[in-house]
N, C-alpha and C positions, 0 to 999 in steps of 0.2 A: 676248717678243712681245707685242705692243702690242691693251690691250685697251681696252671702253670707259669703264676710268678711269684708264690708263696703261698707261708697260710692266710688263712681268708672264716672270721666269724662265721658259725654257719645262721643268725642271724640277717650277714650280710649277702648269701646265695639264698634268701628267703625273699627279700625286697627284688632279688636284681632280678629272681623267678618272674617278676610281677610285671619286668619294665617292659612297656607299651614304648618310649620315647626316650629317646637319650637327647638331652639339654648341654650344647658347649660353649661353650670362652670359648675366642682362640686368643687373646695376647699372650703367651704363660703357661696355654695347654695347648694349643694345634701347634707353636709355637716358643719358643722359649725364653717368648719374651720383650728380645731384643730388637728393635727400629732399624732397621740401614736405613740412612739417608744419601742424597749424594746434592754433590755441588747442584745440581742443577732441583733440588728440594724433590728427585725423586723416591720413595718407598719402597723397599726389600725385605724379605720380612722368607725365612724356610722353614717348609714346609715337613714333615721326617711320611716316607712312605710308609714308613710302615703302620701309621696311623689310615694313612690313604686306604689299605686294604682292609681293615681293619674297619672300619667306617659301608665301606662295598658290601664286607661281607656280613655286617648286622643288615643295612636294609636289604639284602635277597635274604636273612632269615626272621624276616616279618617285623623288623623295627623300627619303625619311622627316627630319625635326627635332626635335627637341628640345631643353630646357631642363634647365641645372642650377646651380641658384641657392645660396647660403646664406645667406639670408634668407628668412622665409618674410610672402610678401604675399597676401593677396585678388586684388589690383588686377591681380600677375602675372597670377594663374592666368582671375582675365576676360579676360586682355590674348590669349593664347594661346590659351586655346578658346575667341575668335571668328574666331582665325586657324588652328584648325584644327591645331594643335600637340596629338597623341596622349600622349608623354610629357612628362611637366611633374615637375621632379623641385625641390623647396625645401627646404628647410632642412638644405643639405648643406657644414658649414665643411671636409669633408673632400671633395673633390672627385670624386675617383681611384676609390677603393672605387665609388661611384655611377655613373662612365662602361665601367670594367670590369665592373658586373651588368650594364646596361643592354647592352652588344657581348654578352655572354653570350645578354642574354633574347633579342635581335632576331635569335643567331647570325650575327653583323657583328664579321670581323679587325680588330684597330683601323686598318690601315689603310687601308681603305677611310669611318673614319671622321674628316671636318675637324670642329675644337671650334675656334673664336674667344672669346676673352678680353681682360679686360683688366689684373688684375690678380693679381697674386700668390699667391692663392690658386687663378689659372686655370692657374698652368704645371705641371705638373705632366701634367697632361689636354691641355697645348699639346704638347706633347716625346712623350707617349706616340701617339700620334695621327697617320693618315697623313700629313694637312695641318692646323700647328697653325698660329694666328691672331693676330694679336693688333690690334686697334685702331688706328690712326696716335695717338692719344696717351693709351696706354696707359703702362704702370711701364715704365724705361729695364730692368727684369730680362727683363720678358715678353719687349720688343719683340728683345729679345737671343739670345729662348728662340724666337722662332719662326720659319716657313720660311716664312710671308711677311705684310706689316705695309700694311693697307688705306692704301687714298687719302685715306678719309674720314672723322672724328672717331667712336667710340661715341657713339649718339643722333644722331644726324644722316645718318644714308643706310649704315654700314657694314655692318649685316649686311646691306642688299641688296644693296651691294656683293662680297659673297664667293657669294649667290644668282645674281648676274649672270654671275660669273664660272666658277662649278658648271658651270649651263649654259652657258656658252659652249664651256667645255672637253668637254662630253657633249653638242654641239650638238643641243642642245635650245629653244638663249633663244631664235629666232622664234619661238617656238612658243609665247612666255611668254605668261597669260591670268590674265584675274581681275582682282578691285576693287582697287583701295587700300581697304584698313582701318586 
């Protein structure tokens, strides 16, 4: 089936229609994976406003959003709060237990969850959920384990692509509102 970004298998759209929670990794997904360090140890990351609009629109459509990331970063916490992401889980090198606990807390089945990642620490989560997604420039093992591979690279609108895909499958894309943040 044709979507805004290209052809998608019907099975992916069927899975996307069931999604009630999108869980995202951060580095390599919301960002391009690079971390900029200043001389005084200051850390900087770049986030794309397309992803910001997608997250806000998806939330407004009734799909919850969470992040699970292996690193701890005030930058990430601030960015996610600005996007109204309520479930911010940082410092989780083993992400699957955090995903399972989150699903239980929200009373969701794993097939009602989509997970987008880019590297090997994300693979168990990608395989456990209803819709496992890898960004286009993800690690080969993750690309092979995903149900869907984005057309867009991490940090350049891949999260927005997934938000649009979920909203399109749930017939809520035409109602997407909000502001790029």
